C-alpha positions, 0 to 999 in steps of 0.5 A: 612165205619164206621163199617169197620173201627171199625172192622179193629181197633178192630183187628189191632189197630188205623190207626195211630199206628206205626204197621199200618204205617209200614204196609201201607208204600207202600200205597200213600193214607195212609195220607188220611186214617190217617185223619179219626182219631183225636188224642190228644197231646200224639198221643192217639186216641181221636175220629173219624173224623167229616166226619162220622157225617157231611158234611165236604166240604162246597160248594164255594159261588161265589159272583156276585153282591154287593151294596156298594164299601166297599163290592166290596173291601172286595170281591176283596181282598178275590177273587183277593188278590188286589184292582181290580177296574174293578172287583169291578166296575163289582160287584157293577155296579158303575164306577171306579171313583165313587168307588174311590170317595167312598173309599177315605182314604180307598184305595190309589194310589201309585204315582210310580206304579199307583196301588191302595192299601188298607190303611194298605198297603200304610200307612206302610213300609218306610213312610218317603220315601213315604211322600217325593215321594207323596209330590213331585207328589202332586206339579203337581198332586193335587189328591195325596194331600190326600196321603200327608195328610194321610202320615203326620198323621202317621209319626213316632215321631222323637227320640232325642239324649237322646233316641239314643245310638251310640256305636263305630263301628256302620256301619252307622256312617260317617267315617269322624266323626271317623277322627274328633274323632281322631283329637280332642281326640287323638290330631292327628296332622293336617299334618297327617289328612289333607293329609290323611296319617291317614284316616278312611274308611269303606267297605260295601262289607266286613263290616269292618273298616280300619284306613290307617296309623295307625302306622304313629304316634308312637312318640306322648306320648298322643295318645300312653299312654292315649289311647294306650300302648307301644305294640299297638298304639291307632289307632290300638286299635281304628280300632279293637274297630270299628270292635268289636274285643277284642285286644290280645297281644302275645309274641314270644318264639322259634317261638311260640306265647304266650299270654301276659296276662298283656299287653293284660289286659292293652290294654283292659283297653285302649279299654274301655277308647276309647269307653267311650271317643267316647260316651262322644264326639259323641253328644258334638258338636250341629251341629254334634248331629243334623246331626247324629240324623237326619240320625238315624231317617231317617235310623232306625225310618222311618218304620211303620209295616203293620197291617194285617187284615184277617176278609174278607177271606172266605176259600172255601173248608175248613171244616165248622167243624173248625173255624179259630180264628181272629189271625189266619186269620190275620196271613194268610192275612200276608202270602198272602199279606206280601210276606215273613212271620215269624209266631213267635207265641207260641206253640198251637197258630195254626200255622199249620192250618195257613200255610195250609190255606194260601197255599190253598188260595194262589193257589185259588187266583193264587198267586202260583201253588203248595206249598211245605212244608218241615217239620221235618221227624217225622212230615210228616204223622201228617202234611198230616193228619192235612192238610186233616182234615182242607181241606178234598178235598185237593189233597196232596202228602206226601213223605214216607221214601221209596220215597227217597230211591235211586231207587225211588227218581227221580220218586218221584221228577217227580211226584212232578213236573208233578202232579197238587197237592195242596201241597207236604209235605216232610221231611228235610232230603228228601229235602236235597237230591234234588239238585239245577241244575248245570246251576242254581249253575253256574249262582248263583256262577258266579253272586256273583263272578262278583259282587265281581270283580266289588267291587275289581275294585272299591276298587283299585281306592280308595286313602286310604284303597283300598289295605286293602279292596281288600284283604278283598274282595278276602278273602270273594270271596275265602270263598264264593267259598269254601262254595258253593262247599261244599254245592253242593257236588255231592255225597249228591245229585242225 
């Protein structure tokens, strides 16, 4: 094979050349052939693949016996991707109670699910909520006191008011504080605030603020001179400010709307006055400050990121010629255990190998059946080559341009569905040609419409702002339907 490759490349050029790519376009094994060459960053031939000099597929070593509970935990994570106490007991010859005792503080039982988790998993996420749950369970089940102790030690330090900046329009602020702000700063009369003639509401469905009765008070000079203008009330300016909108005032001439720059500039200055007034007011009252700080810490200062550690991973089937770096193993552990992962790493960090190894480990551990890689069109062959360089024995299916010609698309998709592949690699434009089934589209659309219908019915019972909310939801529903119809245009799918 070594001599045959030399003879071929001497006559026709390297296997990865553009001419050979065109010549081999009909051959589904071309990706495997390309992996026989290693290229540099510019795509030039660097050296022949390691398979010509050494064994590139290492035999999987099955661990059947360990001495300690700690070793059993490592094997369980490597082979099962979870803390499997019966499996650990079988490996170590110890009963599960003994294993749990030896690994106290290393593994924790989740009070709600009853599943055992490693410390890095349990002592992460919303740790304030977890502490509340563990404390509640520990009152009747003392075995959860260790959970409480561990969670108390890693609680995020509370931020105080000086470390928190609240901008007007923050969606987590209780609307009653906006009403209080209008009453104290705008000096809105009680006869308008108490019965709710002027009242603030926020819609979680549309994420918009509304001030009911914003035009109810137009005679009071204080609100409409200090924080408003003769053209727009302070309440309308406040509503736009809450919704992060810049005010614009228009004049109408012969049914044409023309921007009034002078009035718009004055109104913009009033908006700035409102922002500054809110900033000075929000933490002025001690009781209000304490409640807002508590709410902020509960909502935004309760999550402890999980630190993933992948040193226990063994990667059966990976070529011994390549050794993954610690940060790559940690990233792979993140993919395996984190459910949803962004590899926000710099160029050259090894993200391609991380994704390939994670896919192969996911299939080996039974976390998935087959992986689909959707990559830029011009990188399909390079991805296939890198895949086989890292896992020479992998069974992959890499799409070629002709596979997604009209006559071949359904056949290729059938191969994806019916074949037992370790991975499928296709281009972005090819992936766009695969439609969602009509049943799935209909179910998805109907589910979202039903949710909006329930929101509309709920909004109609609101005393204030209900009509405004209903209009916003109906607008959202119409936009959603238009977007889904455009997304699923039949002429682009087959």
